[in-house]
C-alpha positions, -999 to +999 in steps of 0.1 A: -258-547+325-292-531+330-295-520+366-304-489+387-272-477+405-272-451+432-240-431+426-222-430+460-212-397+476-190-408+503-183-436+528-173-463+502-183-498+510-179-532+497-210-542+476-222-561+446-207-535+421-172-541+436-177-579+437-183-579+399-157-553+390-129-573+406-143-607+394-152-601+357-129-606+328-134-587+295-105-606+277-079-588+256-048-607+243-030-607+209-045-592+178-052-626+165-071-639+195-092-608+196-100-608+159-116-642+164-134-630+196-111-650+217-127-683+205-095-703+211-102-728+239-097-756+213-073-740+189-042-730+208-010-721+193-012-684+200+000-666+231-034-649+234-050-684+239-029-695+268-048-674+293-080-691+283-065-727+279-030-734+292-028-763+268-027-741+238+010-734+245+020-769+234+000-769+201+028-748+183+062-764+177+083-733+180+094-706+204+074-673+203+079-637+214+051-613+210+040-578+220+005-562+214+001-525+222-035-513+220-057-482+217-091-480+233-118-455+225-147-451+249-178-436+234-209-427+255-241-408+256-257-396+288-294-386+288-308-368+318-342-367+333-352-347+365-373-375+379-379-412+373-407-417+349-402-386+328-387-385+294-349-383+291-334-354+271-313-360+239-282-366+259-246-355+257-221-376+237-184-377+249-153-398+240-120-406+255-090-427+245-062-445+263-032-465+253-024-499+268-005-531+266-030-558+255-004-586+257+032-595+258+048-628+263+074-654+254+070-692+251+099-718+249+093-750+232+113-779+240+111-808+214+116-845+224+125-872+198+116-908+201+091-901+228+054-902+232+058-866+246+067-848+213+072-813+231+068-794+263+066-757+268+074-731+294+062-695+291+056-661+307+026-641+293+010-609+305-025-603+293-049-573+300-082-588+313-102-556+318-100-519+310-119-498+334-113-464+318-140-440+308-156-406+316-193-397+321-207-362+319-244-352+324-264-321+332-299-309+335-324-288+353-343-300+383-372-284+404-383-313+426-352-327+444-315-319+453-284-335+466-286-312+497-321-325+504-310-360+501-281-354+526-305-336+551-327-367+549-298-390+557-289-369+586-322-370+603-321-380+640-284-372+645-277-347+671-258-318+654-233-319+682-221-352+673-212-341+637-201-306+644-170-315+663-136-307+646-126-345+650-161-359+645-148-380+616-127-399+641-148-396+673-183-403+658-199-434+646-221-415+621-215-415+585-188-393+569-212-379+543-235-366+570-205-351+589-192-334+557-224-322+547-231-305+581-196-290+584-193-277+548-228-259+552-247-281+527-272-289+555-281-272+588-307-278+615-341-265+614-350-236+638-354-251+673-341-285+664-310-304+672-315-334+650-337-324+620-320-309+590-327-291+558-306-285+528-289-252+517-312-254+485-344-259+504-368-236+523-392-243+550-429-232+541-444-238+577-480-249+576-506-229+597-504-257+624-466-249+626-456-282+608-425-281+588-431-282+551-397-284+534-395-277+497-369-270+470-364-234+469-362-229+431-348-246+400-313-261+400-289-267+374-272-300+381-240-316+367-227-349+372-191-359+363-174-393+366-138-402+356-126-437+359-092-453+351-078-487+357-068-520+344-068-556+353-036-574+343-029-611+345+008-623+348+007-659+337+034-685+342+028-715+318+045-744+333+051-776+315+024-778+289+030-810+269+021-823+234+013-862+239+015-880+205+002-851+187-032-861+199-036-848+235-023-815+249-023-807+285-012-774+303-012-757+337-010-721+344-001-701+376-017-668+374-009-635+394-036-608+389-030-571+395-057-546+396-055-508+398-087-487+397-095-452+404-128-432+403-134-395+408-169-381+411-181-345+412-217-335+417-225-297+414-258-279+419-262-242+410-290-219+416-311-212+385-319-179+400-300-170+433-327-148+444-349-179+449-324-193+475-325-168+503-303-176+533-302-160+568-272-162+589-267-155+626-234-145+642-225-169+669-208-140+687-230-109+683-264-127+675-267-103+646-286-116+615-276-111+579-289-124+545-273-138+515-281-160+484-270-196+476-251-198+442-238-233+440-224-264+459-201-290+449-195-325+463-164-344+452-153-379+460-121-399+452-119-436+454-088-458+449-084-496+450-055-519+444-058-557+444-034-586+440-046-621+435-034-658+428-053-684+408-045-718+390-057-731+356-058-766+340-066-772+304-066-798+277-071-800+238-079-833+222-077-838+183-106-862+180-100-869+143-087-850+115-097-814+116-118-817+148-105-803+181-121-802+215-110-781+244-116-778+281-102-756+308-110-748+344-098-719+365-096-718+402-111-689+422-086-658+423-079-651+460-075-613+462-059-590+488-077-557+482-067-522+495-091-493+493-089-456+500-114-427+497-117-391+505-145-365+499-145-327+496-175-303+498-181-266+494-210-242+492-207-208+475-227-176+483-232-145+463-216-123+491-202-145+519-171-164+517-177-200+507-179-227+534-160-260+528-147-290+545-128-322+537-129-357+552-098-375+564-083-402+540-102-434+548-088-469+540-096-505+544-081-538+536-100-570+530-100-603+511-122-615+481-125-647+463-138-647+427-158-676+411-145-707+392-145-704+356-149-732+331-142-729+293-154-753+266-141-753+231-151-769+197-131-762+165-127-776+130-096-769+109-098-769+071-060-778+066-042-747+055-073-727+046-083-718+081-107-730+109-140-722+127-141-723+164-167-718+191-163-713+228-186-714+259-177-700+293-196-704+325-191-684+357-213-685+388-210-650+403-232-658+433-201-678+447-181-647+452-173-642+488-158-611+509-137-619+541-123-594+567-086-592+568-086-603+604-109-632+597-140-617+615-163-634+590-194-618+604-182-584+590-195-593+556-222-619+564-250-595+550-231-585+518-222-622+511-259-631+515-269-603+492-243-618+466-257-652+470-293-640+466-288-615+437-259-629+416-258-660+396-248-676+364-231-656+336-228-674+301-202-662+274-204-675+239-177-669+214-174-677+176-143-671+156-135-677+119-099-675+102-095-678+064-060-680+048-066-663+015-029-666+008-001-687+025+010-655+042-021-635+046-051-644+069-085-627+073-103-631+106-136-622+123-156-630+155-186-624+176-190-626+212-219-622+237-221-623+275-250-623+298-252-606+330-243-621+363-276-607+380-303-633+387-332-609+379-315-597+347-331-596+313-314-619+288-323-596+258-315-562+275-286-572+297-263-588+271-230-575+262-222-579+225-190-574+206-179-578+170-143-582+158-122-585+127-086-586+117-059-597+094-025-613+098+007-614+078+036-638+082+070-634+066+088-662+050+112-665+081+106-654+115+083-623+119+045-620+118+022-590+122-015-591+132-040-562+135-075-564+150-103-540+158-133-548+181-165-530+189-181-537+222-218-527+228-225-523+265-260-528+281-278-497+290-273-485+326-297-462+346-279-441+371-294-423+401-273-392+408-282-396+446-307-416+467-344-411+467-355-397+499-385-387+523-389-352+538-408-341+568-417-376+580-439-378+548-445-412+532-441-399+498-408-404+481-389-376+465-370-391+435-337-384+424-328-375+388-317-402+366-291-407+339-294-432+310-260-443+300-254-458+265-219-468+257-195-487+235-159-495+234-137-497+203-103-515+206-075-514+181-047-539+187-014-544+168+008-575+173+044-579+165+056-614+168+089-635+163+092-671+159+124-688+166 
């Protein structure tokens, strides 16, 4: 989605980005379901469809066992600009790949004779519903702002004694990023001050009236690295889906969701010319002064999250008349129990002196989150043995996401929940799929999907995620079948702020952070092996 994101440096907190990350689905499934863009709410019969509509399990009249390994390629380009409003550079292109399991499952079909209930099914299916993996790298030269300057601005008004103590992380109410910045040497107090700071990359050009005038000392070479990894997996127990007179199909799922997510960030600033960054040190014991030069700093953050959740889903498929099928499914909120941990490390390097460094303790927090209700509508028309065309619509209201404290202190998230209500809203997903059987044993497939952002103020044109997919399927005369699919997903542009915009010297003029323009796409390859019995 098109949005300006300030990339956190420490002190992770629950926010809109976390709410969307844990709540959004980017469906995988079998190669067949992915090839037709998962437009299967009214089709069924495939294990990839059961997560979308539980009634799909009862459409087929045989047992199935399938496995679908996958390969995902993440391609991105990151363009850098030193200040908002200025032109971006050509950017740096990177790619990474990861292997996963898109789908695995088994469904047992129990036939009944001389009954209005023709068959019922029980199944266990595992689907990947999101892949968080990806790397970002950007670099550029900046002469107007710095990470150190932003941290100095954040620490303004804090008595240095309160963030200098050895156990300040545990004994102080101040943010860990301010403590870490001071203890690692990224920021220090101005001469004669105890609560006003400047960054190691800055100098104080005092005005004739003695007023502080803090400026960046010289050009900085900046680097930003972000590594993400993780998946959202759904473990689905399909219980008692039934086929009523080959006309109505009903199904029910109990779903267990498991999320594992990790994020590593490293921000580096290097002196373009160390001679511009003169530093003076005073020995605490002797009072003697010495001079050195700043060469580089590094600020690293690690974040880990694991979540487990429970939800329920009801669905139905109705064969209105020959060829026409209607589908509907509704999914309850997923109730998550989330565990987070984070830690940061910072260091400053000098030309002669030993580097100064510090590390925060390992922080952790547990909380609850409820995701939105999802509704799926499907319309399909089958052309006998020639194939079918299918269309889906999915509606989700992300404004209904709610955080809750693990100890039921509701007020802990009042502000965040209100922000979610104010800024998040409806997201619409449209899926279209086509399958054509060129031979009795060979099928060609294609699909298209687009998804709007859950942000209320988003642009329909700019914030839409598109994907195109295609594939083929081959069935043997007996039990085995093989499917292959590829999907290209085009992500909306993102504008990323490396650190926050900030004020210096009590000025009303804002110093702007550099920005990164991220353009990315994801290519999936899925292969399914299935056995009917």
